[in-house]
C-alpha positions as CSV (number, residue, x, y, z in Angstrom):
1,M,-5.2,154.4,138.1
2,I,-2.1,156.5,138.4
3,E,-2.3,159.8,136.5
4,A,0.3,162.3,135.4
5,R,-0.5,165.6,133.6
6,I,1.7,168.0,131.8
7,F,1.0,171.3,130.1
8,I,2.7,171.9,126.7
9,D,2.8,174.4,123.9
10,S,1.3,172.1,121.2
11,L,-0.3,168.6,120.9
12,D,1.2,168.0,117.5
13,E,4.2,165.9,118.6
14,A,2.0,163.8,120.9
15,K,-0.4,163.1,118.1
16,Q,2.5,161.9,115.9
17,I,3.8,159.6,118.7
18,L,0.3,158.2,119.2
19,T,-0.1,157.6,115.4
20,A,3.4,155.9,115.2
21,Q,2.4,153.7,118.1
22,K,-0.9,152.8,116.5
23,A,-2.9,154.0,119.5
24,I,-6.6,153.6,119.2
25,C,-8.5,156.9,119.4
26,K,-11.6,156.3,121.5
27,G,-13.1,159.6,120.5
28,Q,-13.5,163.3,121.2
29,Y,-15.1,164.6,124.4
30,K,-16.1,167.9,126.0
31,I,-16.2,168.4,129.7
32,I,-17.3,171.3,131.9
33,D,-16.1,171.0,135.5
34,E,-17.3,173.0,138.5
35,I,-14.9,172.7,141.4
36,Y,-16.1,173.1,144.9
37,R,-13.7,173.4,147.9
38,S,-14.3,172.3,151.4
39,T,-15.8,174.8,153.8
40,D,-13.3,173.5,156.3
41,T,-10.3,175.8,155.6
42,S,-7.9,173.1,156.9
43,V,-8.9,170.9,153.9
44,T,-7.3,172.2,150.7
45,L,-7.9,171.3,147.0
46,N,-4.8,169.2,147.3
47,D,-6.6,167.0,149.9
48,E,-10.2,166.9,148.7
49,F,-12.7,168.6,146.4
50,L,-16.2,168.1,145.0
51,R,-16.6,168.2,141.3
52,L,-19.8,168.7,139.3
53,R,-19.0,167.5,135.8
54,V,-21.1,168.0,132.8
55,V,-20.1,166.0,129.7
56,P,-22.0,167.4,126.6
57,E,-19.8,165.2,124.3
58,N,-19.5,161.9,126.0
59,I,-17.4,158.9,124.9
60,W,-17.8,156.9,128.2
61,N,-20.5,154.6,129.4
62,E,-21.6,157.1,132.0
63,K,-24.4,159.6,132.3
64,E,-23.9,163.2,131.2
65,V,-23.7,164.7,134.7
66,I,-21.4,163.3,137.5
67,L,-21.1,164.7,141.0
68,A,-18.0,163.3,142.7
69,I,-15.8,163.9,145.7
70,K,-12.1,163.3,144.9
71,N,-9.3,162.7,147.3
72,T,-5.7,162.8,146.0
73,Q,-2.7,160.7,147.0
74,L,0.6,161.9,145.6
75,Q,2.9,159.2,144.0
76,A,6.6,159.4,143.3
77,V,5.5,160.8,139.9
78,G,1.9,161.8,139.3
79,K,-1.1,161.0,141.6
80,N,-3.8,158.5,142.4
81,S,-7.3,159.6,143.2
82,T,-9.9,157.9,145.3
83,I,-13.5,158.8,144.8
84,P,-15.6,158.2,148.0
85,L,-18.7,159.6,146.4
86,K,-19.7,159.4,142.7
87,L,-23.3,160.0,141.7
88,Q,-24.6,160.2,138.1
89,Y,-27.5,162.2,136.8
90,D,-29.4,162.9,133.6
91,T,-29.5,166.6,134.2
92,K,-27.3,169.2,135.9
93,H,-30.4,170.4,137.8
94,Q,-30.7,167.0,139.5
95,A,-27.0,167.1,140.6
96,E,-27.4,170.7,141.9
97,T,-30.4,169.7,143.9
98,Y,-28.5,166.9,145.5
99,Y,-25.6,169.3,146.2
100,L,-28.0,171.9,147.8
101,E,-29.8,169.3,149.9
102,N,-26.8,167.2,151.0
103,L,-23.4,168.9,150.5
104,S,-23.8,172.7,150.4
105,D,-22.8,172.9,154.1
106,K,-19.5,171.0,153.4
107,Y,-18.5,172.5,150.0
108,V,-18.6,175.9,148.3
109,K,-18.1,176.6,144.6
110,D,-14.6,177.8,143.8
111,F,-14.3,178.0,140.0
112,S,-15.2,176.2,136.8
113,F,-13.4,175.4,133.5
114,S,-14.0,173.6,130.3
115,R,-12.0,171.3,128.1
116,I,-12.1,169.5,124.9
117,G,-10.2,166.3,124.5
118,W,-9.3,163.2,122.6
119,Q,-8.8,159.9,124.4
120,Y,-6.3,157.3,123.1
121,L,-5.8,153.7,124.2
122,L,-2.2,152.5,124.0
123,N,-2.0,148.9,125.1
124,N,-3.5,148.9,128.6
125,D,-2.8,152.6,129.2
126,V,-4.7,155.8,128.4
127,V,-3.5,159.1,126.9
128,D,-5.8,162.1,127.0
129,L,-4.9,165.1,124.7
130,E,-6.8,168.1,126.0
131,I,-7.2,171.8,125.3
132,I,-8.3,173.6,128.5
133,E,-10.5,176.7,128.0
134,D,-9.7,176.6,124.2
135,K,-6.3,177.9,125.0
136,Y,-4.0,175.6,127.1
137,P,-2.8,172.2,125.6
138,S,-2.4,169.5,128.1
139,I,-1.7,165.7,128.2
140,E,-2.8,163.3,130.9
141,F,-1.2,159.9,131.0
142,K,-2.9,157.1,132.9
143,S,-1.7,153.7,133.8
144,E,-2.6,151.0,136.3
145,T,1.0,150.8,137.5
146,A,3.9,153.1,138.2
147,E,6.0,151.2,135.7
148,G,3.3,151.7,133.0
149,L,3.2,155.4,133.8
150,E,7.0,155.6,133.6
151,K,7.0,153.8,130.2
152,L,4.4,156.4,128.9
153,L,6.5,159.3,130.1
154,T,9.6,157.9,128.5
155,L,7.8,157.2,125.2
156,F,6.6,160.9,125.1
157,D,10.0,162.1,126.4
158,V,8.5,163.7,129.5
159,S,10.7,164.2,132.5
160,S,9.3,163.8,136.0
161,S,9.9,167.5,136.6
162,Q,7.4,168.4,133.8
163,V,4.6,166.5,135.6
164,I,2.4,168.7,137.8
165,S,2.3,167.8,141.4
166,G,-1.1,167.3,143.0
167,P,-4.6,167.5,141.4
168,S,-5.0,168.9,137.9
169,V,-7.6,171.3,139.2
170,I,-5.0,173.3,141.1
171,A,-2.7,173.7,138.1
172,V,-5.7,174.7,135.9
173,R,-6.7,177.2,138.5
174,E,-3.2,178.7,138.5
175,I,-3.0,178.8,134.7
176,L,-6.4,180.6,134.6
177,N,-5.2,183.0,137.2
178,L,-8.2,182.4,139.5
């Protein structure tokens, strides 16, 4: 899926657009992400990172804890991620044990952040309204095609210059001044 994220001052206008378009609200979620960077200093967060995600309020058909490696491919607008490793656990302790036994020599913890969000389905596309660290409103647009992503951005009057470049975790890190 191709994704594009923007940071804005308020989610109010986006909520109005979603209501007018009769988007289906899938529900509210809460996520706590721990981001690990490669111990190889030539590999940046732009290229690859390990994410330990805890989802205490879960609306997806997945377990509460997910350990995943993410690689990013930039698109003309937005990005596409590949996930060469995705493991699901019932507890954070199980994920941390796997990390310590199998990945701690390749990745080291960099930072963590939380978010609360609301996921909307709009035709075949997805719009996530999020508030990062209870302070920073953000919208993530997701579509299977570049054309679908462009339609979403046009609907929400978002210019390509507003879309962050690269993985969201880098922009979050900058916003949090970490």
